[in-house]
Every structure is written in C-alpha cells, then in structure tokens.
N, C-alpha and C positions, 0 to 999 in steps of 0.2 A: 500447433503446439497448445498444450493445456496449461492454464494459469489458475491458481487458487488464491483468492483474496480473503483475508481474515479481518473481521471486526471483533475486537475483544473488549467486552465491558464487564469486568469481574465484580463490580459493586452495584450494578443497576440492572433493571429489566432490559430485555433486548430493545434496541432502538433502530430506526431505519438507517442503514449505513449509506447516507446520501453521497458522501465523497467517493466511496468505493463504487457506488452505483454508476457515477459518471465515468470513472476510470474503466470499469468493466464494460460499459456500453461502448466506449471509444475503442477499446481493444477488440470487442466483438465486431464492430464496424470494419475493422481492418483484418478480419479473418481468423482471430484467435478464439479458442474455446475457453470460456471463463466461468468459474463458479464462485459465488460469495458464501462464506461461512460466517454466521453470526453467533458468537459465543457470549453468553451472559451469565449472571448469577443463578439463573434458573437451571443451568447445567444440562442443557439438551444433549451435549456431546460428552460421553465418557471417554476415558483413555482408549478403550477398545474400539469405540465407534470412530474416534479420530484416526486411529491407526488403520481401520478398515477403509475410511474415506481416502486417506493418502494412498493406500495400496491400490484401491479400485480406480480412482480418478487419475492416478499416476501423473501428477503435474511436473513440468520441468522447471517452473518458476512459481514461487509462493511469496505473496506480498502481505504486509501488515500495516494497518494504521496505528501509529504510536502516539501516546499521550503520557504525561507524568503518571497518571493513575493506572496505566496498564503495561508499562514498559517491562517490568519484571516478569509478568505473565507472558507477554509476547516472546521474550527471550527464552522462557521455559518451553513454550510450544515450539519455537524454532529449533531448539536443541533436540527436542523429541522427534521432530520431522527429519533432522539430519541423521539421527540414530536409525530411523527407518530406511532412509536412502540418502547417503552422503552426497550424491550427485545432484540432488534438487537444489536449485539456487534460491537463496532467501534475500528478499529486499524489504527494507523498512522505509516507510514514508510517514507523513503527518507532522504535526507541530513539534513533537519531541525531538525528532532527528533533523528537522530543518535547521536548527541552531546548535546541534550537537557537534562538538569539535571532531574533525576527521580522525584525530588520534584515538578517539573512542572506539573506532572500528577495530583497532588492534585488540581491544579488550572484549570483543564479541566474536569469538571464533566461529559461532554458528551462523553469522550473518555475512553475506557476500557483498551486498550493495546498500547504499543509502540513497533515497530519492528525496531531494530537498525542494521545498516550495510546491508549486503546482505539479500535479502528478500525471496528467493524461499524456502529454507529449513525451516526457522523460520515460515513463514506464513503457510506452509503445516502442520507443527507440531501444530501450534495454531488452524488451521481449524479442525484438527483431534480431538483436545482436546475439542473445542467448540461443535463439532458434537456429541462426545461421553460423554460429561459432565465430563471429567476427569481432574485432576489437571495438572498444568503446570510444574511439577517436571521434570527436565532433558531437558527442551526446552531451547536452546541457543539463545541469541540475543533478548530477550523479556523483557519488563518492564510491570508489571501488578499490579492490586490492589487486595488485599485479606483482608477482614475484616477491611477495612480502612487503611491498611498498604501497602506501596509501596515496591514491590519486583523487583530486577533487576538481571538478570542472566548473565552468561559469554557471551561475544560477539563472534560471528563467525568471524574469521579473513580471509575472502576471500575464494574463491573456487579455487582448483588447476586443476580440470578436468571439463572443461566447456562442454564437449560432453555429460554430464549427463543431460543437460538442453536444451530441444528441442527449435528450433527457432520458434518464433511466426509467422514469415513470411511463414512458411510451414504448419501451422495448421489452418489457417482461422480465427484467433481471431480478426484481424484488419478490420475495415471498411475504406478502402483506399479512398472512396469517400469524407470523411470528411477532408482530408488533401491535401496539395499541394506538399508535398515532402515525400520521404521515408527515413528512417533512418536504417543504418546497424550497428550492434554492432560487432566489430571484436576482441575486447579484453576487459579485465577488469583490473582495477588498473592503475597505472602510475609509470614509473621509476623515475619521478622527485619529487621534494619536495618543491613546491611553497608555500610560507607562506599564500597566500590568498585563497588557495584551500583546501577543506575538504578531497579530495580523498586519499592522503597519509595516513592520520590518520584513514580513514574509512576502507581502504582495506589492509593496511600494505604490499602492493606489487605493 
C-alpha cells in the first residue's frame, strides 16, 4: 500500500520534516511504500503538479502534520485530494489535532481520522487496517468516524524505547536539497511544564 505524508509550511522556507521522517521510516520498515511531500512558501508544487502527484502515486492513505499555522491550508489540500479521489483516506496528526475535540471531526468532512500524540505506532496500525479493510478495534491514539458516529480511543502516552524507531537520516527518506539546515532529534518529551507548550500534556514525560 502507498502512503503520502505532507509537511505544509505556508509562511516559511522548507524545513526538514523530522517527525514525518520518523513515521515514514517506521512505515517503510513494515513494508509500506511511503513518500514525503514538503510544501512551503516557495511554492514548489502547483495545483496541477499536486494533482499529477496524487494520480501517479495513487496513495490509499494520506497524512498531514498539523499546527495552528497550517491547519486551514491542510484542510484545503485534503479537500482537493478528496475531489481527485474520494476513496483516499485522510488522516491528520501533530500538535493541532492532538488536543482537538473529537466533535471537530464532524466539521471536517474531508478528513477520515485523527492521530493523537505519538504517530509511529498509531499510523502503522491505521495503515494496516486501511490496507486490510479491518476495523479499528484496539488501535490506540486514533479518532475516527463509523456510521456517522465519532469514536475516540485511548491515547498512547509516549514511547520508552526509542531504539525501536529507526532514524530517517540513515534510511534515505529525506531530500536534503530542499532544505538549508538539518534537524536532529535526540529525545522526546520534556522535563518542564511550561503553560504555553503542548508537549507536557502530549507526552506525559
């Protein structure tokens, strides 16, 4: 199964999508074909190019990292993808949707699922369910629709053994020609509890 992952930065130059890199690498490790699309203010992808990419790569599942700064753009792209092929499943992850009320999913008809908090394990389980046409029973950290009803499962509270998740820098998932700097992830979570930051509540460590 093919999976397309979008990093959308409408107000800044392209940056290395480190979070999506880890998710992509983990999915590839488990046999999925994954491509990362990095959209920024430089406008590498036109509407026609985006349409061509969707039709040629033909993903069954498309994921987006979401933040306050890009959520409206993400929803616009998701709507465009659904207009190309309504059968493509759309999942949103990242800080914006981790704390978004489940009822908000009712207001986003172009979105099928929300991935809350850490993404590797949840997205792998969702991908397997989509590929196999199986129910989401037992999948942690996901919000989804079934027969018009919103279901929300227990959230994953961070990972203790990061060695299970291979580094994207060692697997060739990044196009370094698109960015001006590299990013290294040396830990997850945070020992502090700043009131303006989502990390303490997202990771619990």
